[in-house]
C-alpha positions as CSV (number, residue, x, y, z in Angstrom):
1,M,0.8,-32.2,-30.8
2,D,3.9,-30.6,-29.2
3,Y,1.8,-29.5,-26.3
4,V,0.7,-33.0,-25.6
5,L,4.3,-34.2,-25.6
6,T,5.6,-31.5,-23.3
7,I,3.2,-29.3,-21.4
8,F,0.5,-31.9,-20.7
9,P,2.9,-34.4,-19.0
10,A,4.6,-31.6,-17.1
11,V,1.2,-30.4,-15.7
12,L,0.2,-33.9,-14.7
13,L,3.6,-34.4,-13.0
14,L,3.2,-31.2,-11.0
15,L,-0.3,-32.4,-10.0
16,G,1.3,-35.5,-8.5
17,F,0.1,-38.2,-11.0
18,P,2.1,-41.4,-11.2
19,I,4.7,-41.3,-14.0
20,F,3.2,-44.4,-15.8
21,L,-0.2,-42.8,-15.9
22,I,1.2,-39.6,-17.3
23,L,3.0,-41.4,-20.1
24,L,-0.1,-43.6,-21.0
25,S,-2.4,-40.6,-20.9
26,A,-0.2,-38.5,-23.2
27,S,0.2,-41.6,-25.5
28,A,-3.5,-42.2,-25.6
29,I,-4.3,-38.6,-26.6
30,L,-1.7,-38.6,-29.3
31,L,-3.0,-41.9,-30.8
32,L,-6.7,-40.9,-30.7
33,F,-6.5,-37.3,-31.9
34,F,-3.2,-36.8,-33.8
35,M,-2.1,-40.1,-35.3
36,N,-3.8,-42.5,-37.7
37,V,-2.6,-45.7,-35.8
38,P,-4.8,-48.5,-34.5
39,T,-5.1,-48.5,-30.7
40,T,-4.2,-52.1,-30.7
41,A,-0.6,-51.0,-31.3
42,V,-0.5,-49.8,-27.6
43,H,-0.8,-53.3,-26.3
44,Q,1.7,-54.7,-28.7
45,V,4.3,-52.0,-27.9
46,M,3.7,-52.4,-24.1
47,F,4.3,-56.1,-24.2
48,G,7.2,-55.7,-26.5
49,S,8.8,-53.2,-24.1
50,V,8.9,-55.6,-21.3
51,D,9.7,-58.6,-23.5
52,K,13.4,-58.1,-23.3
53,F,15.9,-60.6,-21.8
54,A,17.9,-58.0,-19.9
55,L,14.8,-56.9,-18.0
56,I,14.5,-60.4,-16.3
57,A,17.4,-59.2,-14.1
58,V,15.3,-56.5,-12.5
59,P,13.1,-58.6,-10.3
60,F,16.0,-60.9,-9.4
61,F,18.4,-58.1,-8.3
62,L,15.6,-56.4,-6.4
63,F,14.9,-59.7,-4.5
64,A,18.6,-60.3,-3.9
65,G,19.1,-56.8,-2.5
66,E,16.1,-57.2,-0.2
67,I,17.1,-60.7,1.1
68,M,20.7,-59.7,1.7
69,G,19.5,-56.6,3.6
70,V,17.2,-58.3,6.0
71,G,19.2,-61.5,6.2
72,G,22.2,-60.1,8.1
73,M,24.6,-59.7,5.2
74,S,24.5,-55.9,5.4
75,R,25.2,-55.9,9.1
76,R,28.3,-58.1,8.7
77,I,29.5,-55.8,5.9
78,V,29.1,-52.7,8.1
79,E,30.9,-54.3,11.0
80,W,33.8,-55.4,8.8
81,V,34.2,-51.9,7.3
82,L,34.1,-50.3,10.8
83,A,36.8,-52.6,12.0
84,L,38.9,-52.0,9.0
85,M,38.8,-48.2,9.5
86,G,40.2,-48.6,13.1
87,N,40.8,-45.2,14.9
88,L,41.0,-43.2,11.7
89,R,39.4,-39.8,12.2
90,G,36.0,-39.7,10.6
91,C,35.9,-43.5,10.9
92,R,32.1,-43.8,11.3
93,G,31.4,-41.5,8.4
94,L,34.0,-43.2,6.2
95,S,32.5,-46.6,7.2
96,T,29.1,-45.5,5.9
97,V,30.6,-44.5,2.6
98,G,32.5,-47.8,2.4
99,A,29.6,-50.0,3.5
100,C,27.3,-48.4,0.9
101,T,29.9,-49.0,-1.8
102,V,30.4,-52.6,-0.8
103,F,26.6,-53.2,-0.4
104,G,26.1,-51.5,-3.8
105,A,28.0,-54.4,-5.4
106,I,25.3,-56.9,-4.3
107,S,22.2,-54.7,-4.6
108,G,20.9,-52.8,-7.6
109,S,18.7,-50.4,-5.7
110,S,19.7,-47.2,-3.9
111,V,16.6,-47.4,-1.7
112,A,17.5,-50.9,-0.6
113,T,21.0,-49.7,0.3
114,I,19.7,-46.8,2.4
115,A,17.3,-49.1,4.2
116,A,20.0,-51.8,4.9
117,V,23.0,-49.6,5.7
118,G,21.2,-46.5,7.1
119,K,19.2,-48.5,9.6
120,L,22.5,-49.8,11.1
121,M,24.7,-46.8,10.7
122,Y,22.5,-43.9,11.7
123,P,22.5,-44.7,15.4
124,V,26.2,-45.2,15.3
125,L,26.8,-41.9,13.5
126,R,24.6,-40.0,15.9
127,E,26.9,-40.9,18.8
128,K,29.5,-38.5,17.3
129,Y,27.8,-36.4,14.7
130,D,24.7,-34.2,14.6
131,A,21.5,-35.2,12.9
132,R,22.0,-32.9,9.9
133,F,25.3,-34.4,8.9
134,S,24.4,-38.0,9.8
135,A,21.1,-38.0,7.8
136,G,22.7,-36.1,4.9
137,L,25.6,-38.6,4.7
138,I,23.3,-41.6,4.6
139,C,21.0,-40.0,2.0
140,A,23.9,-39.1,-0.3
141,T,26.0,-42.2,0.0
142,G,23.0,-44.4,-0.8
143,A,23.2,-43.1,-4.3
144,I,26.6,-44.7,-4.9
145,D,24.7,-48.0,-5.3
146,I,23.3,-46.7,-8.6
147,L,26.8,-46.5,-10.1
148,I,28.4,-49.6,-8.6
149,P,27.4,-52.7,-10.5
150,P,25.0,-54.4,-10.5
151,S,22.6,-51.5,-11.2
152,I,19.0,-51.5,-12.1
153,A,19.4,-48.1,-13.8
154,M,22.1,-49.5,-16.0
155,I,20.0,-52.5,-17.0
156,L,17.2,-50.1,-18.0
157,Y,19.6,-47.9,-20.0
158,G,21.1,-50.9,-21.7
159,A,17.6,-52.1,-22.7
160,S,16.6,-48.7,-24.0
161,A,19.8,-47.8,-25.8
162,E,20.5,-51.3,-27.0
163,Q,23.9,-51.4,-25.2
164,S,25.7,-54.2,-23.5
165,V,24.7,-54.4,-19.8
166,A,27.9,-56.2,-19.0
167,L,29.9,-53.3,-20.4
168,L,27.8,-50.8,-18.6
169,F,28.4,-52.7,-15.3
170,I,32.2,-52.7,-15.6
171,A,32.2,-49.1,-16.9
172,G,30.5,-48.0,-13.6
173,V,33.2,-49.2,-11.3
174,F,35.7,-46.4,-11.5
175,P,33.0,-43.6,-11.6
176,G,31.3,-45.2,-8.6
177,L,34.7,-45.2,-6.7
178,V,35.3,-41.5,-7.8
179,M,31.9,-40.6,-6.4
180,A,32.7,-42.4,-3.1
181,A,36.1,-40.8,-2.9
182,F,34.7,-37.3,-3.2
183,Q,32.1,-38.0,-0.5
184,G,34.7,-39.6,1.7
185,T,37.0,-36.5,1.3
186,Y,34.2,-34.3,2.7
187,V,33.7,-36.7,5.7
188,L,37.5,-36.4,6.5
189,Y,37.3,-32.6,6.2
190,Y,34.2,-32.4,8.4
191,A,35.7,-34.7,11.1
192,R,38.9,-32.6,11.2
193,K,37.0,-29.3,11.2
194,H,34.8,-30.4,14.2
195,N,37.6,-32.4,15.9
196,V,35.6,-35.6,15.8
197,R,37.4,-38.7,17.1
198,D,35.0,-41.6,16.6
199,G,37.1,-44.7,15.9
200,A,38.4,-47.6,18.0
201,P,41.9,-49.0,18.2
202,F,42.7,-51.0,15.1
203,S,42.9,-54.7,15.8
204,W,44.1,-57.4,13.3
205,R,42.4,-60.0,15.5
206,K,39.1,-58.2,15.2
207,V,39.4,-57.7,11.4
208,G,40.3,-61.3,11.0
209,H,37.4,-62.5,13.1
210,L,34.9,-60.3,11.3
211,S,36.4,-61.3,7.9
212,K,35.8,-64.9,8.9
213,T,32.3,-64.4,10.2
214,G,31.4,-62.1,7.2
215,F,33.2,-64.2,4.6
216,W,30.0,-65.2,2.8
217,S,28.7,-61.6,2.8
218,L,31.9,-60.2,1.5
219,G,32.1,-63.0,-1.1
220,A,28.8,-62.0,-2.8
221,P,30.3,-59.3,-5.1
222,F,33.0,-61.8,-6.2
223,V,30.4,-64.4,-7.0
224,I,28.1,-62.0,-8.9
225,L,30.6,-59.9,-10.8
226,G,33.3,-62.6,-11.0
227,G,30.8,-64.9,-12.7
228,I,29.8,-62.3,-15.2
229,Y,33.3,-61.3,-16.2
230,G,34.7,-64.8,-15.9
231,G,32.3,-65.8,-18.7
232,I,30.4,-68.2,-16.4
233,F,27.0,-66.5,-16.8
234,S,25.4,-63.4,-18.3
235,P,24.3,-60.4,-16.2
236,T,20.7,-61.6,-16.4
237,E,21.7,-65.1,-15.2
238,A,23.9,-63.4,-12.5
239,A,20.7,-61.9,-11.0
240,G,19.2,-65.3,-10.5
241,I,22.5,-66.6,-9.0
242,A,22.5,-63.7,-6.6
243,C,19.0,-64.7,-5.4
244,V,20.1,-68.3,-4.8
245,Y,23.3,-67.2,-3.1
246,G,21.4,-64.8,-0.8
247,I,18.8,-67.4,0.2
248,L,21.5,-70.1,0.9
249,V,23.7,-67.7,3.0
250,C,20.9,-65.9,4.9
251,K,18.7,-68.9,5.5
252,F,21.1,-71.9,5.8
253,I,24.5,-70.5,6.8
254,Y,23.6,-67.5,8.9
255,G,20.1,-68.6,9.8
256,D,19.1,-64.9,10.2
257,V,15.9,-65.2,8.2
258,T,12.9,-67.5,8.5
259,W,10.7,-69.0,5.7
260,K,8.1,-66.4,6.6
261,G,10.7,-63.7,6.3
262,L,11.7,-65.0,2.8
263,W,8.0,-64.9,1.8
264,N,7.7,-61.3,3.0
265,V,10.8,-60.4,1.1
266,A,9.4,-62.0,-2.1
267,V,6.1,-60.1,-1.7
268,N,7.9,-56.8,-1.2
269,S,10.1,-57.5,-4.2
270,M,7.0,-58.4,-6.3
271,Y,5.5,-54.9,-5.6
272,L,8.8,-53.2,-6.4
273,T,9.1,-55.2,-9.7
274,A,5.5,-54.2,-10.7
275,Q,6.2,-50.6,-10.0
276,V,9.3,-50.7,-12.2
277,L,7.9,-52.8,-15.1
278,I,4.7,-50.8,-15.5
279,I,6.8,-47.7,-16.0
280,V,8.9,-49.7,-18.5
281,A,5.7,-50.7,-20.5
282,A,4.3,-47.1,-20.4
283,A,7.6,-45.5,-21.4
284,G,7.9,-48.0,-24.3
285,V,4.7,-46.7,-25.8
286,F,5.7,-43.1,-25.2
287,S,9.1,-43.6,-26.7
288,W,7.6,-45.4,-29.7
289,I,5.3,-42.5,-30.4
290,L,8.3,-40.1,-30.2
291,T,10.3,-42.2,-32.6
292,V,7.6,-42.6,-35.3
293,S,6.8,-38.9,-35.0
294,G,10.4,-38.0,-35.8
295,I,10.9,-36.1,-32.6
296,P,14.4,-37.4,-31.8
297,Q,15.6,-36.2,-35.2
298,Q,14.0,-32.8,-34.8
299,T,15.5,-32.5,-31.4
300,V,19.0,-33.2,-32.7
301,E,18.6,-30.4,-35.2
302,I,17.3,-27.9,-32.6
303,V,20.0,-28.7,-30.1
304,K,22.8,-28.3,-32.6
305,G,22.0,-24.6,-32.6
306,F,22.9,-24.3,-28.9
307,A,26.2,-26.2,-28.9
308,D,29.0,-26.3,-31.4
309,T,31.3,-28.8,-29.7
310,Q,31.0,-32.0,-27.7
311,W,32.0,-30.5,-24.4
312,Q,29.3,-27.8,-24.7
313,M,26.7,-30.3,-25.5
314,L,27.7,-32.4,-22.5
315,I,27.4,-29.4,-20.2
316,I,23.8,-28.7,-21.5
317,V,22.8,-32.4,-21.1
318,N,24.3,-32.6,-17.6
319,V,22.4,-29.5,-16.4
320,F,19.2,-30.8,-18.0
321,L,19.6,-34.3,-16.4
322,L,20.4,-32.8,-13.0
323,I,17.2,-30.8,-13.1
324,V,15.2,-33.8,-14.3
325,G,16.6,-36.0,-11.5
326,C,15.2,-33.7,-8.8
327,F,11.7,-34.5,-9.9
328,I,11.7,-38.0,-11.6
329,D,13.3,-41.3,-10.4
330,P,16.2,-42.6,-12.4
331,G,14.3,-45.5,-13.9
332,S,11.5,-43.4,-15.3
333,A,13.9,-40.7,-16.5
334,I,16.1,-43.2,-18.3
335,L,13.2,-44.9,-20.1
336,V,11.7,-41.6,-21.2
337,L,14.8,-39.6,-22.1
338,T,17.1,-42.2,-23.6
339,P,15.4,-42.3,-27.0
340,L,15.7,-38.5,-27.2
341,L,19.3,-38.2,-25.9
342,V,21.0,-41.1,-27.6
343,P,20.6,-39.6,-31.2
344,I,22.1,-36.4,-29.9
345,M,25.0,-38.1,-28.3
346,K,25.6,-40.1,-31.5
347,A,25.6,-36.8,-33.5
348,Y,28.3,-35.4,-31.3
349,G,30.4,-38.5,-31.3
350,V,29.9,-39.4,-27.6
351,D,30.5,-43.1,-26.8
352,L,27.1,-44.5,-25.7
353,I,28.6,-46.6,-22.9
354,H,30.3,-43.5,-21.5
355,F,27.1,-41.6,-21.9
356,G,25.2,-44.3,-20.0
357,I,27.4,-43.8,-17.0
358,V,27.1,-40.0,-17.3
359,M,23.4,-40.2,-17.4
360,T,23.2,-42.7,-14.6
361,M,25.5,-40.5,-12.4
362,N,23.4,-37.4,-13.1
363,L,20.2,-39.2,-12.0
364,A,22.0,-40.7,-9.0
365,I,22.7,-37.1,-7.8
366,G,19.1,-36.3,-8.4
367,M,18.1,-39.0,-6.0
368,F,19.4,-36.9,-3.1
369,T,18.8,-33.4,-4.5
370,P,15.8,-31.3,-3.1
371,P,13.0,-31.0,-3.5
372,F,11.8,-34.4,-4.6
373,G,14.8,-36.7,-4.6
374,L,13.5,-40.2,-3.6
375,N,16.4,-40.9,-1.3
376,I,15.5,-37.8,0.7
377,F,12.1,-39.2,1.7
378,V,13.4,-42.7,2.4
379,T,16.1,-41.2,4.7
380,Q,13.5,-38.9,6.4
381,A,11.2,-41.9,7.1
382,L,14.2,-43.9,8.4
383,T,15.8,-41.3,10.6
384,K,12.8,-39.1,11.5
385,V,15.0,-36.0,10.8
386,S,13.0,-33.1,9.5
387,L,13.4,-31.9,6.0
388,R,14.5,-28.5,7.4
389,E,17.5,-30.2,8.9
390,L,18.1,-32.7,6.1
391,Y,18.2,-30.3,3.2
392,P,21.2,-28.2,4.5
393,G,23.0,-31.4,5.4
394,L,22.9,-32.5,1.7
395,V,24.3,-29.3,0.2
396,P,28.0,-30.1,0.6
397,F,27.5,-33.6,-0.8
398,I,25.6,-32.3,-3.8
399,I,28.3,-29.8,-4.6
400,L,31.1,-32.3,-4.3
401,T,29.3,-35.0,-6.2
402,I,28.6,-32.6,-9.1
403,L,32.4,-31.9,-9.2
404,A,32.9,-35.7,-9.4
405,L,30.3,-35.8,-12.2
406,M,32.4,-33.2,-14.1
407,V,35.5,-35.4,-13.7
408,V,33.7,-38.5,-15.0
409,T,32.0,-36.6,-17.9
410,Y,35.2,-35.1,-19.3
411,V,37.6,-38.0,-18.5
412,P,35.9,-40.8,-20.5
413,W,38.9,-43.1,-19.6
414,L,37.3,-43.6,-16.2
415,S,34.3,-45.2,-17.8
416,L,35.8,-46.9,-20.8
417,Y,39.2,-48.3,-19.6
418,L,37.9,-51.5,-18.0
419,T,35.6,-52.2,-20.9
420,K,38.7,-53.0,-23.0
421,F,39.2,-56.2,-20.9
422,V,35.6,-57.6,-21.3
């Protein structure tokens, strides 16, 4: 039975099978040959896994991110951040970090952020920086989106660990800013080392003009997050509000998207939603089998032999998640591993909101870590930079972001302080 739970899925993963098929195959074998459970339980558990109120936010936030990306909101955010940086050395690189951070507050998808911001910033970066640095910067900063609320990964963790999505959202603010600060620091260092002067004279008039024209774009985070923490609507309802807001602004105020464009965005979001929720359903079955088999409890006892203290256990879990993130996307990893790791964290007295942020940040780093980080392939397709060039450009960002992860892991205050006010 242990081989079916560990080696069999690992072999299928290396062979390139889709993650949902791997989970369903392993579950089917276990039910048919090792467990005396009716196979009808599979259907019940699958539907039960997706029948969660918090998951309704997933398709809405995906749609909102897509419409805001193609509807001109991302362009206005980028222009505003560029103007705000003025002639600061490393202006274009810092603007990329800033734009991804701001756009992350209206999109729950790292891929959507790279597509929206990277498409605009890569040609601008290439005027002053080489392809290696430019592509590496876009690939790494896109992962900030996963920590800055709203976040699809946090919604999935909240559903799996039965934790408040609203608390997870607010807990991700400071860690997301820490991640952005570490990456921005490297941009400043790189610009000074290579004597890059890439800014334009600061102009209050220009900032004021772009603030006026981009008012509705910049207002999106305040509408979404302000509504949640102002008690006006829940995180799930906020996702629906984000869609309505995006359509009204992009179609009727900016006029940058047509009805046909809206339809195309809806179709693309439908495909993305299907990809996410089929994994949710398959992971639900796999997690259920793990639970009824007593695997989480056995894992806790085994792991206790490797770590005596909380900080040692956090190191082990961080290393494990960093490795997993290189091969599996955050959503799949969260859905599969949360039922195993949550009991361990409880046993060591780790706050589950804090652990949700630590887990999300680990998997965000995995998004741009070779060899199989999803952001790498999205960036490569967008910029046409070869992987031979892109991989070295990511190394400094990976090192610095892991340092940021250590800060977030061992300073729980960064994750938990704001939750006191919710």
